C-alpha positions in Angstrom: -10.8 36.4 -25.8 -7.0 35.3 -26.1 -6.7 36.0 -22.5 -9.6 34.1 -21.4 -8.4 30.8 -23.5 -4.9 31.4 -21.9 -6.5 31.5 -18.5 -8.6 28.4 -19.1 -5.6 26.6 -20.1 -3.8 27.6 -17.5 -6.5 26.7 -15.0 -7.3 23.4 -16.4 -4.4 21.5 -14.5 -5.5 23.2 -11.2 -9.1 21.9 -12.0 -7.9 18.3 -12.7 -6.1 18.5 -9.2 -8.9 19.7 -7.6 -11.0 16.7 -8.7 -8.5 14.9 -6.6 -8.8 16.4 -3.3 -9.2 14.3 -0.4 -10.3 11.7 0.3 -9.3 10.3 -3.2 -5.8 12.2 -3.5 -4.8 10.6 0.1 -6.0 7.6 -1.4 -4.0 7.4 -4.4 -0.9 8.7 -2.3 -1.2 6.4 0.5 -2.1 3.2 -1.4 0.7 3.8 -4.0 3.3 4.4 -0.9 2.1 1.2 0.8 2.2 -1.0 -2.2 5.7 -0.1 -2.8 6.5 -0.5 1.2 5.2 -4.0 0.7 6.9 -5.0 -2.1 10.5 -3.9 -0.6 9.5 -5.6 2.6 8.5 -8.4 0.7 12.2 -8.7 -1.0 13.9 -8.1 2.4 11.6 -11.2 3.7 12.4 -13.2 0.7 16.4 -12.6 1.8 16.5 -12.4 5.2 13.5 -14.4 6.7 14.5 -17.5 8.6 11.1 -19.2 8.4 10.0 -20.7 5.0 6.3 -19.2 6.0 7.9 -15.8 6.2 9.9 -16.3 3.1 6.9 -17.5 1.1 4.8 -14.9 2.5 7.2 -12.1 1.4 7.2 -13.8 -2.2 3.6 -13.3 -2.3 3.5 -9.7 -1.1 6.1 -9.0 -4.0 4.1 -10.6 -6.6 0.6 -9.4 -5.1 1.4 -5.9 -4.4 3.5 -5.6 -7.8 0.4 -6.5 -9.6 -1.9 -4.2 -7.7 0.6 -1.2 -7.8 0.8 -1.7 -11.7 -3.1 -1.5 -11.8 -3.0 1.5 -9.8 -0.4 3.3 -11.9 -2.4 2.7 -14.7 -5.5 4.1 -13.2 -3.7 7.0 -11.9 -2.2 7.7 -15.3 -5.6 7.6 -16.8 -6.5 10.2 -14.6 -3.5 12.3 -14.8 -2.6 11.7 -11.1 0.9 11.8 -10.1 2.0 9.1 -7.7 4.9 9.0 -5.2 7.9 7.6 -6.3 8.4 5.4 -3.3 7.1 4.8 0.2 6.9 7.5 2.9 9.7 8.5 5.2 8.2 6.8 7.8 7.9 3.2 5.6 11.5 3.8 4.3 12.9 4.2 8.3 10.6 1.0 9.1 12.2 -0.8 6.3 15.8 0.4 7.4 15.2 -1.0 10.9 13.5 -4.3 9.4 16.6 -4.7 7.5 19.0 -4.7 10.6 17.5 -7.5 11.9 18.1 -11.0 11.5 17.0 -14.8 12.1 13.8 -15.1 14.4 14.0 -11.0 15.2 13.3 -10.6 11.8 10.7 -12.8 11.4 8.8 -11.2 14.3 9.4 -7.6 13.3 8.2 -8.6 9.7 5.1 -10.4 10.9 4.3 -7.7 13.1 4.8 -5.3 10.9 2.5 -6.9 8.2 -0.3 -7.2 10.4 -0.2 -3.7 11.2 0.3 -2.8 7.6 -2.7 -4.8 6.4 -4.7 -3.6 9.1 -3.9 0.0 8.0 -4.4 -0.9 4.4 -7.8 -2.6 4.8 -8.9 1.0 6.8 -7.8 2.8 3.9 -9.6 0.6 1.3 -12.9 0.8 3.2 -12.6 4.7 3.6 -12.0 5.0 0.0 -15.2 3.0 -0.7 -17.2 4.6 1.7 -16.1 8.2 1.2 -14.4 8.3 -2.3 -15.7 10.5 -5.0 -13.4 8.6 -7.8 -15.9 6.0 -9.0 -12.6 4.5 -10.7 -10.6 4.4 -7.4 -13.4 2.9 -5.4 -13.7 0.2 -7.7 -10.1 -0.5 -7.3 -10.3 -0.4 -3.5 -13.1 -2.9 -3.6 -11.3 -5.3 -6.1 -8.2 -5.4 -4.1 -10.0 -5.6 -0.7 -10.3 -9.3 -0.7 -6.9 -10.1 -1.4 -5.6 -7.9 1.4 -8.0 -9.4 3.9 -6.8 -13.0 2.2 -3.0 -11.5 3.2 -4.0 -10.4 6.7 -5.8 -14.0 7.4 -2.6 -15.5 6.2 -0.1 -13.7 8.3 -2.1 -13.9 11.3 -1.8 -17.9 10.8 1.8 -17.4 10.1 2.1 -15.3 13.6 0.0 -18.1 15.6 2.3 -20.7 14.0 5.5 -18.8 14.8 4.2 -18.1 18.4 4.1 -14.3 17.5 1.6 -12.6 20.0 -0.2 -9.7 18.2 -2.8 -7.7 19.9 -5.5 -5.7 18.3 -3.8 -2.6 19.0 -0.4 -3.8 17.3 
């Protein structure tokens, strides 16, 4: 009996992790990494942007994504899901490349990166809404989707105003 109880206690964490298999585990991980990358890029835009619109958009990214990151962390904590501690290696590398730019080169790279990041985030949210198993994660995705759509609309307007040409494949 003691062995059975010990086995049950040892397997409980594994069962909890199994509950958060793809697509939910991927959603938590990618949403957290993307949100942290947005905050870091937003801080760079506030510091290095040459256009007031880019600086203002960066400030909005810091504010809005910090709030979304906090909500996601609370949700993950409630579910005992461990989130990554920072952006992915690819996101960190893109951030370092962005950090080396200045002036209008920075603005252009930031705008292009934000359009791609927000398109990717919308795909991530839609995938979770459509195929996720975790009702709370699906609700979170549904809740923040309109804000991400608003961000994408705004950065596309900034791109047009700043003369940054972006294709559907960017």
